[in-house]
PASEBA-1860 file (N, C-alpha, C; in nm, 3 decimals):
! residues 251
1> MICISTNK> 9.840/10.693/10.137/9.871/10.615/10.256/9.789/10.487/10.264 ~ 9.658/10.496/10.284/9.578/10.375/10.297/9.535/10.332/10.158 ~ 9.576/10.216/10.117/9.557/10.177/9.977/9.430/10.098/9.954 ~ 9.373/10.115/9.834/9.269/10.026/9.784/9.317/9.973/9.649 ~ 9.228/9.915/9.573/9.270/9.846/9.452/9.333/9.939/9.350 ~ 9.304/10.068/9.356/9.362/10.161/9.260/9.506/10.197/9.293 ~ 9.553/10.160/9.414/9.686/10.194/9.462/9.707/10.344/9.476 ~ 9.599/10.420/9.490/9.613/10.563/9.517/9.631/10.582/9.666
9> TVDSPIEK> 9.671/10.704/9.705/9.699/10.731/9.845/9.589/10.813/9.907 ~ 9.599/10.841/10.039/9.495/10.917/10.107/9.484/11.059/10.056 ~ 9.582/11.106/9.984/9.573/11.241/9.930/9.505/11.242/9.793 ~ 9.464/11.126/9.743/9.400/11.118/9.612/9.250/11.143/9.623 ~ 9.189/11.200/9.519/9.047/11.240/9.526/8.951/11.126/9.497 ~ 8.974/11.006/9.550/8.880/10.897/9.533/8.782/10.897/9.649 ~ 8.672/10.823/9.633/8.561/10.839/9.725/8.564/10.747/9.845 ~ 8.636/10.635/9.839/8.631/10.541/9.949/8.768/10.478/9.970
17> FSFRQFEV> 8.803/10.456/10.098/8.928/10.393/10.134/8.901/10.270/10.218 ~ 8.974/10.163/10.189/8.960/10.039/10.264/9.075/10.027/10.363 ~ 9.040/10.023/10.489/9.137/9.996/10.594/9.129/9.848/10.630 ~ 9.207/9.804/10.724/9.207/9.662/10.759/9.070/9.616/10.808 ~ 9.004/9.697/10.891/8.880/9.653/10.953/8.758/9.738/10.918 ~ 8.775/9.841/10.838/8.661/9.926/10.804/8.689/10.002/10.675 ~ 8.583/10.061/10.620/8.595/10.146/10.502/8.545/10.287/10.535 ~ 8.598/10.385/10.462/8.560/10.524/10.484/8.525/10.589/10.350
25> SHHRATMK> 8.402/10.639/10.339/8.365/10.727/10.228/8.390/10.870/10.272 ~ 8.438/10.952/10.180/8.470/11.090/10.220/8.444/11.193/10.109 ~ 8.356/11.161/10.015/8.336/11.252/9.902/8.247/11.372/9.937 ~ 8.172/11.365/10.048/8.087/11.477/10.088/8.144/11.557/10.205 ~ 8.219/11.492/10.289/8.271/11.559/10.409/8.368/11.671/10.373 ~ 8.367/11.775/10.455/8.459/11.886/10.434/8.603/11.841/10.446 ~ 8.632/11.763/10.550/8.767/11.713/10.571/8.775/11.567/10.529 ~ 8.867/11.540/10.436/8.882/11.407/10.379/8.975/11.322/10.465
33> VGTDAVVL> 8.990/11.196/10.422/9.093/11.112/10.481/9.229/11.171/10.443 ~ 9.316/11.192/10.541/9.444/11.254/10.514/9.550/11.211/10.612 ~ 9.673/11.248/10.584/9.786/11.207/10.666/9.771/11.252/10.810 ~ 9.732/11.377/10.832/9.719/11.428/10.969/9.624/11.343/11.052 ~ 9.508/11.313/10.996/9.408/11.237/11.069/9.458/11.096/11.102 ~ 9.521/11.030/11.004/9.569/10.894/11.027/9.679/10.892/11.132 ~ 9.772/10.986/11.125/9.880/10.992/11.224/9.823/11.017/11.364 ~ 9.729/11.110/11.374/9.670/11.140/11.505/9.601/11.018/11.562
41> GACLGVDN> 9.518/10.952/11.481/9.448/10.834/11.529/9.541/10.722/11.569 ~ 9.651/10.706/11.495/9.745/10.597/11.523/9.830/10.625/11.646 ~ 9.860/10.751/11.673/9.949/10.787/11.784/9.887/10.765/11.922 ~ 9.758/10.783/11.932/9.696/10.796/12.064/9.678/10.663/12.136 ~ 9.715/10.663/12.264/9.685/10.552/12.350/9.546/10.569/12.409 ~ 9.467/10.461/12.410/9.327/10.472/12.454/9.290/10.362/12.554 ~ 9.390/10.300/12.615/9.365/10.185/12.702/9.269/10.216/12.816 ~ 9.281/10.335/12.874/9.200/10.369/12.991/9.082/10.460/12.959
49> AGKILEIG> 9.051/10.476/12.832/8.943/10.566/12.792/8.812/10.490/12.779 ~ 8.714/10.527/12.860/8.582/10.466/12.849/8.488/10.546/12.764 ~ 8.514/10.679/12.756/8.429/10.766/12.676/8.517/10.870/12.607 ~ 8.500/10.881/12.475/8.584/10.967/12.392/8.496/11.061/12.312 ~ 8.545/11.184/12.292/8.479/11.281/12.206/8.574/11.325/12.097 ~ 8.527/11.323/11.971/8.602/11.386/11.863/8.530/11.513/11.820 ~ 8.602/11.623/11.816/8.547/11.753/11.776/8.586/11.781/11.631 ~ 8.486/11.803/11.546/8.512/11.826/11.404/8.548/11.697/11.334
57> TGCGIIAL> 8.457/11.600/11.334/8.491/11.465/11.290/8.509/11.450/11.140 ~ 8.454/11.543/11.058/8.467/11.527/10.913/8.400/11.397/10.869 ~ 8.473/11.314/10.798/8.419/11.186/10.751/8.420/11.079/10.860 ~ 8.479/11.108/10.976/8.476/11.015/11.088/8.596/10.926/11.100 ~ 8.702/10.950/11.023/8.816/10.860/11.020/8.883/10.843/11.157 ~ 8.904/10.953/11.230/8.972/10.942/11.359/8.888/10.864/11.459 ~ 8.759/10.894/11.464/8.669/10.822/11.555/8.670/10.673/11.524 ~ 8.670/10.636/11.396/8.673/10.495/11.357/8.803/10.428/11.399
65> MLAQKSIA> 8.914/10.496/11.384/9.043/10.440/11.426/9.045/10.417/11.577 ~ 8.992/10.512/11.652/8.990/10.498/11.798/8.892/10.388/11.840 ~ 8.785/10.370/11.765/8.692/10.261/11.795/8.759/10.126/11.773 ~ 8.840/10.115/11.668/8.908/9.989/11.640/9.005/9.952/11.752 ~ 9.073/10.052/11.809/9.179/10.023/11.906/9.132/10.034/12.051 ~ 9.002/10.043/12.076/8.953/10.059/12.213/8.819/9.989/12.229 ~ 8.768/9.993/12.351/8.631/9.948/12.378/8.546/10.067/12.423 ~ 8.594/10.187/12.393/8.528/10.310/12.440/8.402/10.340/12.360
73> YIDAIDID> 8.312/10.414/12.423/8.199/10.476/12.354/8.246/10.612/12.303 ~ 8.218/10.640/12.177/8.275/10.757/12.111/8.165/10.845/12.054 ~ 8.166/10.972/12.094/8.080/11.074/12.035/8.163/11.156/11.938 ~ 8.104/11.193/11.826/8.174/11.271/11.725/8.082/11.381/11.676 ~ 8.130/11.505/11.678/8.045/11.618/11.639/8.104/11.691/11.519 ~ 8.015/11.753/11.441/8.059/11.837/11.330/7.951/11.940/11.302 ~ 7.991/12.063/11.276/7.896/12.170/11.248/7.847/12.165/11.104 ~ 7.919/12.093/11.017/7.883/12.082/10.876/7.791/11.962/10.856
81> NDSFTEAR> 7.675/11.984/10.796/7.575/11.878/10.783/7.622/11.764/10.692 ~ 7.689/11.796/10.581/7.737/11.691/10.491/7.839/11.602/10.562 ~ 7.927/11.665/10.640/8.028/11.587/10.714/7.961/11.497/10.816 ~ 7.867/11.553/10.892/7.793/11.474/10.991/7.724/11.355/10.925 ~ 7.657/11.381/10.812/7.582/11.275/10.744/7.675/11.163/10.698 ~ 7.790/11.201/10.641/7.882/11.099/10.592/7.948/11.024/10.707 ~ 7.983/11.094/10.814/8.040/11.027/10.930/7.942/10.927/10.988 ~ 7.816/10.967/11.000/7.715/10.876/11.054/7.702/10.750/10.968
89> ENFNNSPW> 7.704/10.768/10.836/7.696/10.652/10.747/7.819/10.562/10.763 ~ 7.938/10.623/10.774/8.059/10.543/10.794/8.054/10.468/10.927 ~ 8.002/10.533/11.029/7.989/10.467/11.159/7.893/10.348/11.150 ~ 7.779/10.369/11.085/7.677/10.264/11.076/7.724/10.145/10.993 ~ 7.820/10.170/10.904/7.873/10.062/10.820/7.995/9.994/10.883 ~ 8.032/10.035/11.001/8.151/9.981/11.067/8.115/9.870/11.165 ~ 8.213/9.793/11.211/8.187/9.688/11.311/8.152/9.743/11.449 ~ 8.167/9.874/11.470/8.152/9.930/11.604/8.038/10.031/11.613
97> KERLNAFH> 7.936/10.013/11.528/7.829/10.111/11.520/7.757/10.130/11.653 ~ 7.756/10.029/11.740/7.689/10.043/11.870/7.764/10.138/11.963 ~ 7.893/10.163/11.934/7.974/10.249/12.021/8.004/10.385/11.961 ~ 7.953/10.412/11.842/7.984/10.537/11.772/7.857/10.619/11.752 ~ 7.863/10.747/11.790/7.748/10.836/11.774/7.793/10.967/11.709 ~ 7.727/11.005/11.601/7.757/11.131/11.532/7.649/11.233/11.563 ~ 7.690/11.361/11.578/7.598/11.469/11.610/7.626/11.588/11.518 ~ 7.518/11.644/11.461/7.529/11.766/11.382/7.501/11.882/11.476
105> ISLNDFAK> 7.607/11.941/11.530/7.591/12.041/11.636/7.721/12.118/11.653 ~ 7.710/12.241/11.701/7.828/12.321/11.730/7.889/12.277/11.863 ~ 8.015/12.310/11.882/8.083/12.269/12.005/8.020/12.333/12.127 ~ 7.989/12.463/12.121/7.934/12.530/12.239/7.797/12.475/12.276 ~ 7.714/12.439/12.177/7.585/12.380/12.209/7.600/12.239/12.265 ~ 7.693/12.164/12.209/7.713/12.027/12.255/7.767/12.022/12.397 ~ 7.848/12.121/12.434/7.915/12.118/12.564/7.820/12.138/12.682 ~ 7.699/12.188/12.658/7.604/12.212/12.766/7.571/12.082/12.838
113> DKSGIYDL> 7.578/12.085/12.972/7.541/11.970/13.056/7.630/11.848/13.034 ~ 7.754/11.871/12.991/7.846/11.758/12.972/7.975/11.781/13.049 ~ 7.965/11.830/13.167/8.082/11.863/13.248/8.154/11.737/13.295 ~ 8.282/11.728/13.260/8.369/11.624/13.312/8.334/11.482/13.275 ~ 8.281/11.457/13.155/8.237/11.321/13.125/8.329/11.244/13.030 ~ 8.425/11.312/12.966/8.509/11.245/12.867/8.650/11.217/12.921 ~ 8.698/11.095/12.894/8.834/11.057/12.931/8.935/11.107/12.829 ~ 8.891/11.121/12.704/8.978/11.168/12.597/8.896/11.253/12.502
121> IVSNPPFF> 8.948/11.371/12.468/8.891/11.454/12.363/8.998/11.470/12.257 ~ 8.962/11.449/12.132/9.059/11.450/12.023/9.007/11.536/11.909 ~ 9.098/11.604/11.841/9.057/11.689/11.729/9.173/11.718/11.636 ~ 9.140/11.724/11.508/9.227/11.784/11.406/9.165/11.921/11.381 ~ 9.198/12.020/11.464/9.117/12.142/11.474/9.145/12.244/11.365 ~ 9.059/12.348/11.354/9.090/12.463/11.267/9.220/12.526/11.314 ~ 9.317/12.543/11.221/9.445/12.589/11.273/9.515/12.697/11.193 ~ 9.463/12.740/11.079/9.528/12.849/11.008/9.464/12.980/11.050
129> QDSLLPPT> 9.535/13.057/11.131/9.473/13.173/11.194/9.482/13.301/11.111 ~ 9.592/13.320/11.044/9.613/13.448/10.976/9.640/13.433/10.826 ~ 9.623/13.312/10.774/9.654/13.290/10.633/9.535/13.323/10.544 ~ 9.559/13.319/10.412/9.453/13.348/10.316/9.342/13.245/10.328 ~ 9.218/13.293/10.337/9.106/13.202/10.354/9.079/13.123/10.226 ~ 9.039/12.996/10.237/9.003/12.917/10.119/8.875/12.969/10.058 ~ 8.844/12.930/9.934/8.733/12.991/9.862/8.594/12.954/9.910 ~ 8.576/12.841/9.978/8.442/12.799/10.017/8.423/12.811/10.167
137> KKRQLARH> 8.298/12.838/10.206/8.264/12.849/10.348/8.292/12.720/10.421 ~ 8.266/12.605/10.357/8.288/12.476/10.421/8.434/12.458/10.457 ~ 8.524/12.494/10.367/8.667/12.480/10.396/8.711/12.579/10.502 ~ 8.651/12.699/10.503/8.684/12.795/10.607/8.651/12.739/10.745 ~ 8.533/12.679/10.758/8.492/12.622/10.886/8.586/12.511/10.929 ~ 8.634/12.434/10.833/8.715/12.318/10.865/8.860/12.352/10.894 ~ 8.912/12.454/10.832/9.056/12.477/10.840/9.097/12.614/10.893 ~ 9.004/12.700/10.924/9.037/12.831/10.979/8.951/12.857/11.102
145> NTELTFEE> 9.006/12.934/11.194/8.933/12.954/11.319/8.847/13.080/11.315 ~ 8.787/13.109/11.198/8.697/13.224/11.189/8.569/13.197/11.269 ~ 8.530/13.072/11.285/8.408/13.037/11.359/8.439/12.985/11.499 ~ 8.557/12.926/11.519/8.593/12.867/11.647/8.739/12.898/11.676 ~ 8.764/12.981/11.776/8.900/13.017/11.811/8.962/12.909/11.900 ~ 9.096/12.913/11.910/9.163/12.823/12.002/9.107/12.839/12.144 ~ 9.086/12.963/12.184/9.039/12.988/12.320/8.902/12.925/12.345 ~ 8.812/12.938/12.249/8.680/12.877/12.263/8.690/12.724/12.263
153> FLYYSSMM> 8.769/12.672/12.172/8.790/12.528/12.163/8.841/12.473/12.296 ~ 8.938/12.539/12.354/8.998/12.492/12.479/8.906/12.512/12.598 ~ 8.831/12.619/12.599/8.736/12.643/12.708/8.634/12.530/12.718 ~ 8.570/12.498/12.605/8.468/12.395/12.606/8.528/12.256/12.626 ~ 8.646/12.233/12.569/8.711/12.104/12.586/8.747/12.079/12.732 ~ 8.805/12.179/12.797/8.843/12.163/12.938/8.720/12.141/13.026 ~ 8.609/12.201/12.987/8.484/12.183/13.062/8.436/12.039/13.057 ~ 8.455/11.973/12.943/8.400/11.838/12.924/8.495/11.726/12.965
161> LCRDGRLA> 8.622/11.758/12.990/8.720/11.658/13.030/8.704/11.622/13.177 ~ 8.717/11.492/13.209/8.726/11.453/13.349/8.863/11.494/13.402 ~ 8.881/11.492/13.533/9.001/11.549/13.593/9.129/11.477/13.550 ~ 9.122/11.349/13.522/9.241/11.277/13.475/9.233/11.250/13.324 ~ 9.150/11.328/13.253/9.134/11.312/13.110/9.246/11.377/13.031 ~ 9.244/11.354/12.900/9.346/11.408/12.811/9.282/11.473/12.689 ~ 9.347/11.575/12.638/9.307/11.643/12.515/9.419/11.626/12.414 ~ 9.388/11.572/12.296/9.489/11.546/12.194/9.454/11.618/12.065
169> VILPVSEM> 9.552/11.687/12.007/9.532/11.760/11.881/9.654/11.741/11.792 ~ 9.637/11.767/11.664/9.749/11.776/11.571/9.747/11.915/11.511 ~ 9.863/11.981/11.513/9.873/12.121/11.470/10.002/12.145/11.393 ~ 10.002/12.246/11.305/10.127/12.290/11.244/10.221/12.344/11.352 ~ 10.348/12.335/11.328/10.447/12.384/11.424/10.423/12.532/11.456 ~ 10.384/12.609/11.354/10.366/12.754/11.372/10.254/12.789/11.469 ~ 10.159/12.697/11.491/10.045/12.725/11.578/10.058/12.666/11.717 ~ 10.155/12.577/11.738/10.161/12.503/11.863/10.191/12.589/11.985
177> EKFSKSAE> 10.281/12.686/11.972/10.315/12.767/12.088/10.194/12.847/12.137 ~ 10.120/12.907/12.045/10.002/12.982/12.084/9.897/12.890/12.146 ~ 9.878/12.774/12.086/9.780/12.680/12.139/9.818/12.635/12.279 ~ 9.945/12.607/12.302/9.991/12.561/12.433/9.971/12.668/12.540 ~ 9.998/12.792/12.505/9.978/12.902/12.600/9.830/12.919/12.633 ~ 9.745/12.907/12.532/9.601/12.917/12.555/9.552/12.799/12.640 ~ 9.610/12.682/12.618/9.573/12.564/12.695/9.606/12.582/12.844 ~ 9.720/12.640/12.872/9.760/12.661/13.012/9.663/12.755/13.084
185> KEGLFLNS> 9.605/12.848/13.013/9.507/12.938/13.075/9.382/12.862/13.119 ~ 9.356/12.747/13.056/9.242/12.662/13.094/9.285/12.548/13.186 ~ 9.412/12.556/13.233/9.461/12.455/13.326/9.505/12.326/13.260 ~ 9.531/12.329/13.130/9.576/12.211/13.057/9.723/12.228/13.019 ~ 9.803/12.125/13.049/9.947/12.133/13.028/9.995/12.020/12.939 ~ 10.100/12.050/12.861/10.154/11.951/12.768/10.203/11.829/12.845 ~ 10.150/11.713/12.807/10.186/11.587/12.871/10.280/11.504/12.784 ~ 10.257/11.508/12.653/10.343/11.438/12.558/10.325/11.496/12.419
193> NFDIYAKP> 10.424/11.474/12.333/10.411/11.523/12.196/10.487/11.432/12.100 ~ 10.435/11.426/11.978/10.499/11.356/11.868/10.535/11.461/11.763 ~ 10.663/11.476/11.733/10.707/11.569/11.629/10.705/11.497/11.495 ~ 10.631/11.552/11.399/10.608/11.486/11.271/10.692/11.553/11.162 ~ 10.776/11.472/11.095/10.858/11.518/10.984/10.816/11.445/10.857 ~ 10.803/11.519/10.747/10.767/11.456/10.620/10.881/11.366/10.572 ~ 11.005/11.414/10.581/11.126/11.340/10.544/11.238/11.381/10.639 ~ 11.346/11.301/10.647/11.456/11.336/10.738/11.518/11.472/10.708
201> SKPKKRVV> 11.519/11.512/10.582/11.583/11.637/10.543/11.491/11.758/10.552 ~ 11.364/11.736/10.583/11.267/11.843/10.586/11.248/11.896/10.730 ~ 11.208/12.023/10.744/11.178/12.075/10.878/11.054/12.009/10.936 ~ 11.039/12.019/11.065/10.923/11.961/11.133/10.796/12.019/11.075 ~ 10.698/11.931/11.046/10.576/11.971/10.976/10.459/11.990/11.072 ~ 10.435/11.893/11.157/10.321/11.893/11.247/10.365/11.846/11.385 ~ 10.279/11.871/11.483/10.300/11.820/11.618/10.169/11.759/11.667 ~ 10.175/11.635/11.710/10.064/11.575/11.784/10.091/11.602/11.931
209> AVFAFLKT> 10.003/11.676/11.995/10.024/11.717/12.134/9.910/11.666/12.221 ~ 9.947/11.614/12.338/9.850/11.562/12.434/9.861/11.645/12.561 ~ 9.747/11.700/12.605/9.742/11.787/12.722/9.662/11.722/12.834 ~ 9.698/11.756/12.957/9.627/11.703/13.074/9.624/11.811/13.182 ~ 9.537/11.793/13.280/9.529/11.890/13.390/9.649/11.881/13.483 ~ 9.709/11.763/13.491/9.827/11.745/13.576/9.951/11.790/13.501 ~ 10.025/11.883/13.561/10.145/11.937/13.498/10.263/11.844/13.522 ~ 10.338/11.815/13.417/10.456/11.731/13.428/10.580/11.810/13.393
217> KNPISKTI> 10.690/11.783/13.465/10.813/11.858/13.443/10.877/11.822/13.310 ~ 10.868/11.697/13.270/10.935/11.650/13.149/10.836/11.577/13.058 ~ 10.766/11.652/12.975/10.672/11.588/12.881/10.744/11.486/12.793 ~ 10.677/11.376/12.766/10.732/11.272/12.678/10.734/11.324/12.535 ~ 10.846/11.307/12.467/10.858/11.357/12.330/10.912/11.247/12.239 ~ 10.845/11.227/12.125/10.888/11.129/12.026/10.889/11.192/11.888 ~ 10.963/11.132/11.798/10.975/11.181/11.661/10.921/11.077/11.564 ~ 10.843/11.123/11.467/10.792/11.035/11.362/10.830/11.094/11.227
225> ILRDVDGS> 10.904/11.018/11.148/10.940/11.057/11.012/10.854/10.976/10.916 ~ 10.774/11.042/10.835/10.675/10.975/10.752/10.736/10.898/10.636 ~ 10.835/10.957/10.572/10.892/10.894/10.453/11.045/10.896/10.457 ~ 11.105/10.796/10.393/11.249/10.792/10.378/11.293/10.891/10.270 ~ 11.422/10.904/10.252/11.476/10.999/10.155/11.425/10.971/10.015 ~ 11.404/10.843/9.981/11.358/10.807/9.847/11.208/10.825/9.828 ~ 11.137/10.873/9.932/10.994/10.898/9.921/10.906/10.784/9.965 ~ 10.963/10.669/9.993/10.883/10.555/10.040/10.850/10.573/10.188
233> FSADYKIL> 10.743/10.508/10.232/10.705/10.519/10.372/10.812/10.458/10.461 ~ 10.842/10.525/10.571/10.947/10.480/10.662/10.902/10.356/10.739 ~ 10.998/10.281/10.790/10.966/10.162/10.870/10.890/10.201/10.996 ~ 10.931/10.307/11.061/10.863/10.351/11.183/10.718/10.390/11.155 ~ 10.696/10.455/11.041/10.560/10.496/11.006/10.473/10.373/10.978 ~ 10.527/10.275/10.909/10.451/10.153/10.880/10.415/10.079/11.009 ~ 10.507/10.078/11.104/10.478/10.014/11.232/10.369/10.091/11.306 ~ 10.380/10.224/11.306/10.282/10.308/11.374/10.141/10.285/11.322
241> TGDFHANS> 10.128/10.276/11.192/9.995/10.269/11.129/9.959/10.128/11.081 ~ 10.041/10.029/11.115/10.024/9.895/11.062/9.892/9.830/11.096 ~ 9.832/9.864/11.209/9.703/9.805/11.246/9.589/9.856/11.159 ~ 9.614/9.961/11.082/9.507/10.023/11.003/9.527/10.010/10.853 ~ 9.651/10.000/10.808/9.678/9.994/10.665/9.616/9.872/10.601 ~ 9.569/9.890/10.478/9.534/9.775/10.396/9.659/9.692/10.372 ~ 9.642/9.563/10.357/9.757/9.473/10.345/9.850/9.511/10.231 ~ 9.795/9.571/10.127/9.874/9.596/10.005/9.985/9.699/10.025
249> IIQ> 9.976/9.779/10.129/10.077/9.884/10.144/10.196/9.837/10.223 ~ 10.183/9.734/10.302/10.292/9.688/10.388/10.356/9.566/10.323 ~ 10.469/9.586/10.263/10.537/9.478/10.191/10.659/9.430/10.271
END
């Protein structure tokens, strides 16, 4: 997706990616630069957000995208020390280092004494609940909820959100119904969603969902198709992510 001189994509195992306004190293972080993170960062509106929290920041890509498109102060936490270290370095090398803060801390410890202070909380959370665990502990922490359940994630998130705040996540379709039901138990209701399709002929792959304390009868719903039938990036996707792509990808 985000190109550098090698013309590789975000799914390639290279160490650094050049975006329009910043660079991201991701060779140490548990979670690399990837399609889910870029789509989530690009989808979110942040006009009214003065303070943002990212939970499980990995290399910091989502926090950096939100910093580019806002004037908000952004906190980013990760329980993995390598991820925290790399995110902090990426933040310090960015144009917005004064507004970005990385913390090596668990969610439950971080949530203490932070009641109602965030306008937006965002996460690409652990979401494979019953599948085969990956071989390393680091990947388990990043992609499975063995350490942090949906219920715990939502409990602490709802605690830290201000009353008119929003919680935004990206999840596989298979996990969204359970997550939404758990969110309602914490008083958070679906406000809008983006249905993500890899190609027009493929089934829905992911959902970007935004929750709020105020319940709405008709949540806003949009569709994003990442690639055309021939495998090239779709026009809608290029428009969505155009503020972040390196110039070489948008022809």
